[in-house]
N, CA, C and O atoms as a DFTB+ gen file, in Angstrom:
320 C
 N C O
     1  1     112.927      97.589     117.515
     2  2     111.939      96.566     117.311
     3  2     110.780      97.111     116.488
     4  3     110.247      96.399     115.638
     5  1     110.385      98.332     116.717
     6  2     109.289      98.919     115.983
     7  2     109.595      99.053     114.503
     8  3     108.732      98.777     113.669
     9  1     110.796      99.466     114.164
    10  2     111.178      99.643     112.761
    11  2     111.210      98.299     112.038
    12  3     110.861      98.226     110.860
    13  1     111.617      97.258     112.713
    14  2     111.714      95.940     112.105
    15  2     110.328      95.398     111.763
    16  3     110.164      94.723     110.747
    17  1     109.339      95.683     112.592
    18  2     108.009      95.126     112.401
    19  2     107.123      95.956     111.479
    20  3     106.010      95.531     111.170
    21  1     107.573      97.113     111.035
    22  2     106.731      97.990     110.234
    23  2     106.281      97.354     108.932
    24  3     105.114      97.489     108.565
    25  1     107.165      96.663     108.217
    26  2     106.774      96.125     106.923
    27  2     105.883      94.899     107.058
    28  3     105.112      94.606     106.144
    29  1     105.962      94.175     108.166
    30  2     105.144      92.984     108.350
    31  2     103.846      93.254     109.109
    32  3     102.966      92.395     109.134
    33  1     103.710      94.418     109.722
    34  2     102.524      94.688     110.510
    35  2     101.403      95.200     109.623
    36  3     101.627      95.934     108.661
    37  1     100.195      94.793     109.973
    38  2      99.049      95.323     109.248
    39  2      98.280      96.218     110.201
    40  3      98.158      95.920     111.389
    41  1      97.767      97.306     109.675
    42  2      97.051      98.259     110.503
    43  2      95.630      97.769     110.719
    44  3      94.972      97.281     109.801
    45  1      95.176      97.911     111.955
    46  2      93.849      97.469     112.327
    47  2      93.117      98.643     112.935
    48  3      93.636      99.308     113.832
    49  1      91.914      98.902     112.453
    50  2      91.083      99.955     113.027
    51  2      90.168      99.306     114.057
    52  3      89.190      98.648     113.702
    53  1      90.487      99.492     115.320
    54  2      89.720      98.860     116.390
    55  2      88.268      99.328     116.409
    56  3      87.381      98.575     116.812
    57  1      88.017     100.557     115.981
    58  2      86.655     101.078     116.001
    59  2      85.765     100.405     114.957
    60  3      84.545     100.364     115.116
    61  1      86.366      99.880     113.899
    62  2      85.582      99.231     112.855
    63  2      85.459      97.716     113.066
    64  3      84.721      97.048     112.342
    65  1      86.178      97.175     114.053
    66  2      86.117      95.741     114.335
    67  2      84.859      95.411     115.120
    68  3      84.376      96.235     115.898
    69  1      84.326      94.209     114.921
    70  2      83.243      93.754     115.802
    71  2      83.762      93.665     117.242
    72  3      84.937      93.380     117.474
    73  1      82.881      93.910     118.186
    74  2      83.279      93.983     119.592
    75  2      83.984      92.710     120.062
    76  3      84.997      92.791     120.757
    77  1      83.460      91.532     119.692
    78  2      84.073      90.287     120.167
    79  2      85.485      90.097     119.605
    80  3      86.368      89.611     120.312
    81  1      85.709      90.477     118.335
    82  2      87.050      90.395     117.746
    83  2      88.003      91.392     118.401
    84  3      89.164      91.076     118.661
    85  1      87.503      92.594     118.664
    86  2      88.313      93.629     119.307
    87  2      88.747      93.180     120.692
    88  3      89.910      93.340     121.065
    89  1      87.811      92.615     121.459
    90  2      88.144      92.142     122.805
    91  2      89.146      90.992     122.758
    92  3      90.051      90.924     123.589
    93  1      88.989      90.089     121.792
    94  2      89.933      88.973     121.645
    95  2      91.330      89.485     121.298
    96  3      92.320      89.020     121.863
    97  1      91.412      90.435     120.376
    98  2      92.696      91.014     119.984
    99  2      93.366      91.704     121.172
   100  3      94.561      91.528     121.411
   101  1      92.595      92.479     121.903
   102  2      93.139      93.181     123.073
   103  2      93.618      92.176     124.110
   104  3      94.667      92.373     124.723
   105  1      92.863      91.100     124.315
   106  2      93.247      90.063     125.275
   107  2      94.577      89.416     124.866
   108  3      95.461      89.212     125.698
   109  1      94.703      89.094     123.566
   110  2      95.936      88.468     123.076
   111  2      97.135      89.394     123.215
   112  3      98.211      88.956     123.622
   113  1      96.964      90.664     122.883
   114  2      98.058      91.628     123.008
   115  2      98.454      91.780     124.471
   116  3      99.641      91.840     124.793
   117  1      97.471      91.843     125.350
   118  2      97.747      91.979     126.788
   119  2      98.528      90.765     127.302
   120  3      99.483      90.921     128.063
   121  1      98.125      89.557     126.887
   122  2      98.832      88.344     127.316
   123  2     100.279      88.338     126.829
   124  3     101.188      87.978     127.577
   125  1     100.492      88.739     125.570
   126  2     101.854      88.777     125.022
   127  2     102.715      89.787     125.771
   128  3     103.879      89.516     126.067
   129  1     102.148      90.947     126.076
   130  2     102.906      91.959     126.819
   131  2     103.234      91.480     128.224
   132  3     104.346      91.692     128.705
   133  1     102.273      90.831     128.892
   134  2     102.529      90.306     130.234
   135  2     103.618      89.244     130.204
   136  3     104.452      89.180     131.106
   137  1     103.612      88.404     129.161
   138  2     104.647      87.379     129.032
   139  2     106.014      88.023     128.834
   140  3     106.996      87.585     129.434
   141  1     106.088      89.060     127.997
   142  2     107.363      89.741     127.767
   143  2     107.875      90.397     129.038
   144  3     109.072      90.345     129.322
   145  1     106.982      91.015     129.810
   146  2     107.380      91.642     131.073
   147  2     107.908      90.583     132.031
   148  3     108.929      90.789     132.688
   149  1     107.223      89.461     132.110
   150  2     107.653      88.371     132.994
   151  2     109.021      87.850     132.579
   152  3     109.879      87.618     133.432
   153  1     109.236      87.663     131.277
   154  2     110.532      87.194     130.783
   155  2     111.633      88.201     131.097
   156  3     112.727      87.813     131.506
   157  1     111.355      89.485     130.911
   158  2     112.348      90.522     131.215
   159  2     112.702      90.515     132.696
   160  3     113.872      90.655     133.053
   161  1     111.703      90.355     133.560
   162  2     111.967      90.311     135.006
   163  2     112.817      89.094     135.347
   164  3     113.723      89.177     136.177
   165  1     112.526      87.960     134.706
   166  2     113.314      86.749     134.956
   167  2     114.756      86.953     134.528
   168  3     115.676      86.640     135.285
   169  1     114.969      87.477     133.314
   170  2     116.333      87.704     132.836
   171  2     117.061      88.708     133.718
   172  3     118.247      88.537     134.000
   173  1     116.363      89.761     134.159
   174  2     116.999      90.756     135.022
   175  2     117.422      90.119     136.342
   176  3     118.523      90.370     136.832
   177  1     116.542      89.291     136.920
   178  2     116.910      88.648     138.185
   179  2     118.058      87.666     137.986
   180  3     118.892      87.511     138.879
   181  1     118.122      86.998     136.829
   182  2     119.243      86.096     136.569
   183  2     120.550      86.864     136.430
   184  3     121.602      86.392     136.858
   185  1     120.480      88.049     135.831
   186  2     121.689      88.861     135.684
   187  2     122.212      89.351     137.034
   188  3     123.414      89.550     137.207
   189  1     121.304      89.542     137.982
   190  2     121.693      90.031     139.307
   191  2     122.077      88.903     140.262
   192  3     122.474      89.163     141.398
   193  1     121.963      87.668     139.818
   194  2     122.206      86.508     140.664
   195  2     123.645      86.033     140.513
   196  3     124.185      86.000     139.407
   197  1     124.262      85.665     141.635
   198  2     125.630      85.160     141.598
   199  2     125.685      83.720     141.129
   200  3     126.557      83.368     140.334
   201  1     124.775      82.878     141.601
   202  2     124.753      81.465     141.231
   203  2     123.317      81.060     140.886
   204  3     122.368      81.462     141.559
   205  1     123.175      80.263     139.834
   206  2     121.875      79.701     139.486
   207  2     122.012      78.192     139.526
   208  3     122.834      77.613     138.817
   209  1     121.197      77.555     140.366
   210  2     121.232      76.109     140.525
   211  2     119.833      75.562     140.257
   212  3     118.854      76.032     140.837
   213  1     119.745      74.574     139.382
   214  2     118.479      73.920     139.090
   215  2     118.635      72.446     139.377
   216  3     119.478      71.770     138.789
   217  1     117.805      71.948     140.298
   218  2     117.852      70.534     140.707
   219  2     119.264      70.086     141.049
   220  3     119.691      69.000     140.657
   221  1     119.979      70.918     141.773
   222  2     121.314      70.577     142.233
   223  2     122.421      70.772     141.214
   224  3     123.593      70.569     141.534
   225  1     122.077      71.161     139.998
   226  2     123.086      71.376     138.962
   227  2     123.326      72.875     138.812
   228  3     122.386      73.647     138.619
   229  1     124.586      73.276     138.903
   230  2     124.933      74.690     138.769
   231  2     124.893      75.059     137.295
   232  3     125.620      74.490     136.482
   233  1     124.034      76.020     136.957
   234  2     123.938      76.486     135.578
   235  2     124.778      77.729     135.347
   236  3     125.274      77.967     134.246
   237  1     124.927      78.505     136.385
   238  2     125.644      79.776     136.264
   239  2     126.326      80.073     137.580
   240  3     125.715      79.936     138.640
   241  1     127.579      80.475     137.529
   242  2     128.314      80.815     138.743
   243  2     129.132      82.058     138.466
   244  3     129.959      82.078     137.555
   245  1     128.901      83.094     139.254
   246  2     129.591      84.379     139.171
   247  2     129.740      84.863     137.720
   248  3     128.744      85.241     137.104
   249  1     130.938      84.860     137.173
   250  2     131.171      85.410     135.846
   251  2     131.225      84.356     134.738
   252  3     131.489      84.693     133.584
   253  1     130.980      83.089     135.073
   254  2     130.970      82.045     134.057
   255  2     129.702      82.168     133.221
   256  3     128.651      82.551     133.735
   257  1     129.796      81.846     131.940
   258  2     128.645      81.963     131.061
   259  2     127.681      80.799     131.232
   260  3     128.079      79.680     131.554
   261  1     126.414      81.088     131.012
   262  2     125.386      80.068     130.990
   263  2     125.510      79.322     129.661
   264  3     125.457      79.938     128.596
   265  1     125.675      78.006     129.720
   266  2     125.906      77.251     128.496
   267  2     124.627      76.714     127.879
   268  3     124.592      76.438     126.680
   269  1     123.587      76.562     128.667
   270  2     122.318      76.081     128.122
   271  2     121.434      75.537     129.214
   272  3     121.904      75.156     130.286
   273  1     120.146      75.505     128.928
   274  2     119.180      75.017     129.899
   275  2     118.159      74.169     129.164
   276  3     117.670      74.557     128.104
   277  1     117.840      73.025     129.719
   278  2     116.704      72.251     129.240
   279  2     115.841      71.963     130.454
   280  3     116.353      71.836     131.566
   281  1     114.549      71.860     130.250
   282  2     113.680      71.669     131.412
   283  2     112.795      70.459     131.225
   284  3     112.487      70.048     130.107
   285  1     112.396      69.903     132.350
   286  2     111.434      68.812     132.388
   287  2     110.247      69.312     133.187
   288  3     110.235      70.462     133.624
   289  1     109.253      68.466     133.382
   290  2     108.027      68.887     134.044
   291  2     108.276      69.403     135.458
   292  3     107.682      70.406     135.853
   293  1     109.138      68.743     136.229
   294  2     109.368      69.122     137.624
   295  2     110.765      69.717     137.766
   296  3     111.758      69.048     137.480
   297  1     110.844      70.958     138.202
   298  2     112.134      71.576     138.426
   299  2     112.029      72.590     139.549
   300  3     110.949      73.095     139.856
   301  1     113.170      72.877     140.152
   302  2     113.251      73.841     141.233
   303  2     114.401      74.769     140.944
   304  3     115.497      74.315     140.613
   305  1     114.171      76.073     141.063
   306  2     115.228      77.061     140.847
   307  2     115.575      77.665     142.203
   308  3     114.700      78.115     142.942
   309  1     116.877      77.666     142.518
   310  2     117.358      78.225     143.784
   311  2     118.272      79.375     143.475
   312  3     119.286      79.191     142.802
   313  1     117.938      80.579     143.955
   314  2     118.790      81.751     143.748
   315  2     119.680      81.918     144.956
   316  3     119.207      81.863     146.092
   317  1     120.984      82.125     144.721
   318  2     121.904      82.384     145.829
   319  2     122.682      83.626     145.587
   320  3     123.510      84.007     146.413
């Protein structure tokens, strides 16, 4: 991932940034990292789960592949 982003990334000197911009940048990076960690934990728990059922519909069972998921405002996930 690091090699792929090298040509598109721009270098930022945090010491030369105004304090408010630096804090905003750090906040955004922290939020993105927390989101990635949360997504990884979710995927890991799904991989360890035998059955995934959402609102009574089986999305994944043992070795069958997950075919797709769409969500609405109200949903419930049950791990078995």
